[in-house]
N, C-alpha and C positions, 0 to 999 in steps of 0.2 A: 145396735150400734152399742158397744162397752159403756159403762157408766162414766168411765175415766176419760176416754174419747168425747163423750158427750160434754163433760164438764171443761175439756180442753177447748172445744169449740165455742161453747158460752162464755167463757169468761178469760181466755187468753187475750191480751191487748193486741192490736193489730200489727204494732211494731215490735212484737216479741220476736228475738231471733228463733230460727226454725231448728226444732230439735229432731234430731233423726231418730229412726226406729233403734229400740234397744239391742245391742249386740254384745257378745263376749269376746273379748280379745286374748290372744296368745301370744306373747312374746318371747322369742326365742332369743338366748343373750350368750354370748362368749365374750372372751377376752379382748379383742380387737387387733387391728392392724395398721401400721401406717399407709398413708395414701399414696406414697411412691418410695422409691428406694434411693432417693437424694438425701443429702446430709439434712436439710432443714427439715423435710417431712418425717425423717428418722429422729431428729432432735425433739420435734413436738411431741411425737408419739412416746417416746422414751420419757421425757421430762413428765408428762402426765402420769405414765405408769408407773415410774421410780419416785414421784412424790406422793403416791398414794401411802397414807400410814400403816393401813393394813398390810402393805406389801414390804415395806422399809420400817421397823418399829424402832425408831433412833431419836433424838431430839431434833425436832424440824430445823431449828435454827442451824445447828451444826451439820446435819445432812444436806441441807440446801447449799451451803457452801461447797460441800464435797462435790455434790450432784453437778450443780451449774458451773462451779468452777475448774472442776477436774474431769468427771466421768463423762459430760456432755461435750467435751472438746474432742476426745477420739472416739467414743462408743458409737455415735451414731453411723459414723463411715465404716466401721467394722462391721456392725449390723446390717447396714445396708448392703455390703458385699454378701453377706450370708442370705439375704432376703432376694438379692438377684439370682442365685444358683436356682431359687424355687420360684420364682416370679413367674405369674400367669399372663406371658406376653400379649397373647392374643386380646385378652380383655384389659390389660395392663393393670392388674391388681393380684393379690395374694390369693394362693389357693383357700385360705381361711374365709375370706369373702366370697368367692364363688359358690364353694361348697353349702357355706351357711345360707346363701341367698336360695341355693337350690333345695337345702332343707326346709325351709321357709315355704317353698313353692309347692313341694310335694305333701308337705302337711295339710296344706290348704286344700288342695287336690283331694286329699284321702279323707278330709271331715266333710266336704262340700255337700255330698249326698244326703248323709244324715244330720248333719248339723250345719245347715246353711247361714246359721246367724254369728257362726265363729269367723273370727277374723285373725288371720296369722300374719304377724310382722316380726322383724329381726333388728338386731341393734348391739352396740358395744359397750362395753364399760369404758374403754379407752378408745378414742379415735372416733370417727365418723363411719356409719350413723350413729350419734349418741343415744343412749336410751331414753333420755329426757324428750327429745325431739319424737322419738317413735311412741313413747305413751301419750303425747298430746296429740298425735295424729290419730291414734286408737280411740282416743275420747271425742275427736271431732267426727269419726266415721260412727259414734254411737255405743261405742262400747263402755259401759259403766260398770262392767265386771272385767279385771284383767288377770290373767295367770300368768307371772313371771318365771320363765323357765331357763334359770343358768345351766347351761349344758356341761356341767362339770359333775361325773358320777359319785366321785370321792368329795365330800365338805373339806372345806379349808375357809378360814377367815380370809385368807389371801387370794381366793377366788369367788365361791359362793357368797361368802359375806358382803364382801366389796361391791360385788355386783348388784346386789339387793340395796346395798347402802345408797348407790348411786340413784336406784329407783325411787326409794324414800327422798332423798333429796329433792328430786322431781316433784313429788306428791306435795313436798312442803310447799310448792309455789304454787298451787293450783286451788283456786276459791272451790270448784266442785270436784271432789276426788272421786275417781272411779274407786269402786271396792277391789281388794287385789288379794291374790293368794300366791304364795312361793312354793315351786316345787323343791322338795326335800333331796337329799343325797339319794341317788339310786344305786349305790356300789354293789348291793347285793341282791338286787331285783332280777328274779328267774329270767325275764326276758332279755335284760342286758347281759347275764353271763351265757345264756343260750346263743345271743347273737356272737360274743367274742369267741365262744367254742366254735362256731360254725367257721368264723373267719380263720380261726387257727387250722382247723381241720382242711379247709379249701386251700387255703395259702401254702400247707404243707404238702398237700396232694398235687399242687402244680410244679413242686420241685422234682428233679431228677436225683435226688440226694436226700437222705434222712438226716434231721439235725442230730447232733450229738447233745446238745443244750438248747432250751429257749428260754428268753429272758423276757419277763414282763418290766419294762423300763416305764417308771413313772416321773413326774416333775417332781424335783426335790424340794425339802421345806426345812428352814433352819431348825436344829435340834432344839434350839430354844423355845420355838413357837409349839412344839410338840410337849415340852415340858410344861408350859403354860396351859396345856389343855385343849390345843388344836387336835381333833379327832383324826386327822388327815391320815398318817401313818397305819393307822388301826384300820381305816377304810381301804387301804391300799392293800393291807396284808389280807384282808378279809376277802376282796376280790380275787386275789392270786390264790387263796386257797380253794374258795368256791370255783374257780376256774380249773384247778388242778384236778378237783374231785371231778368236775365233769367231763373232762378230758382222759379220767383214769390214769393220771401221770404221777408220778414219785415228786418228791420235793427237789431231787438233783435234778430231774428233767425241765422243771418248770421253776426258775429263781426269780426272785424280785430284787429290783434295782432301782436306784433314783438317779435322774440326770438333771441338767440345766443349773447347776451350781452357780452362785453369783456372789462375790464379796468373800471375807476372810473368815466368817464365822463357820463353825462345823455344822454340816447339813447331814440329813437322813443318810444312812449308808445300808448297804453297799452302794458305791457310786457306780454307775453305768459304765464309763469309758476304761477307767483302771481295772474293773473287773473283766470285762473283753479283752483288754490287751493280756492281762494275766493268765485269762483260759486260754488264749492263744499259744502264749509261750509254754504254757504246760501241756499242750497237746490236742485242745480242742481244735477241731478242723472244720466242723459244720454247724453254723451258728444261726438262729432264727430270733429275730427280735420283734416284739409287739408293743404297742404304747397305750395301755387299756385308759389311762387317765384323760387322754385327749379324746374328744368325741368329733375332731375334724383335723385333718392333717394340715400342717402348720410349719412354721421355721424350725421350730423344735423337734419335729418328727421328721419332716423331710431333708432339711439340712444338717442337722445335729446328728441325727440317729443314721439316716439312710445314706448319707455323705460323710460325715466325719468319723463316726464310731465305725462305719464299714472299712474306712480306709485304715483306723487304728487296729483293727481285727487282721485284715490281710497283711498289713506292714509287719505285724509281730508272728505271723506264721500260719493264721488262718488261711483255710483255703476256699471255703464257701460260706456266704454270708446271704440272708434273706430278710427284708423288713415287710411284715405284715401291715399294711393301711390301717388306719383308723376305720371305725364302722361308717363314718362320713354319712353321705347321702344312698348308701346301699340299701337294698329291699331289708335287710336284717336291722341295719342302724335305722331307718326311718319305722319299722316295728317297735323298736324301742321307744322313740320320741312319740310316737302315737299312742301307745299303751299308756306311757307314764301320763301323757296329757289328759287321756281320757279319764283316767284313775284321778287326777286331780281336778277334773272339771266335775266330777259327780256333784249332783245338787244345783248346778249351773246350766247345764244342757239336758 
């Protein structure tokens, strides 16, 4: 019997709460999703999301007047309609929830044989399940060490940082905190670039036509945030360059664009939809788009790109359009998640 086990048996009071065997937790995190497409579900979700000072850098008192009094009277219904276009009706949930849960399940299975003491869970920065409850649940299962894995390849304060902020807020309420590590950006990880290149090659191989241009469309960011030091633009540009090099393509064949603009501020350019419309008007007939900044398909990829941008391209003279899905829980996508997880767990497992 080990000395520490002997000491526990000898000196632990009879009424001492049971302490589970020590384990290591992995918490996969993504932005989040509303619980439904109805007005109030959308309003709750958007209110939490758009109240985040990491997302909207404006005086809180002024922004809340605009948000609660103007934006949240109309935007929930509009956003709800967008979600209805891509909603998983069989499970009554968004694809983001369906796929993220599957990512966690597959990672658990992939680690089970060699790392049986690792417990994988998943949660959201906004919405349910919240990361706070998942961290508490991991601790209940005996995880005194937790790897926080925000599934954003490119770092931004509006995504990666706020996800970890929420975890730190949860830790501040815990008397016995687990030790934590945060997965850094993996925008230039070879396994990630290889997976993207594989998805592009396989996606194009399935087409009966060759693309004239392929666009790598990333979520946008206000230029002001970039000027304040957010590295997001640089990470997106590097991912695109490395993917271009891996595919052996020129800059004209794989272009970098930014989507999902919000509000009156200037955002990173070129903007995806106006660029696509101009391409179509100028004679580009065959277009492929992928979204490397999203680890899971969601409303911004499935509705905004595969429906909205597709329509804009075809209405302006384009003939063939293809959307390449995110890595999701594909074999290549899971290789990325597993390799980065094991890299960051070194010394713990």
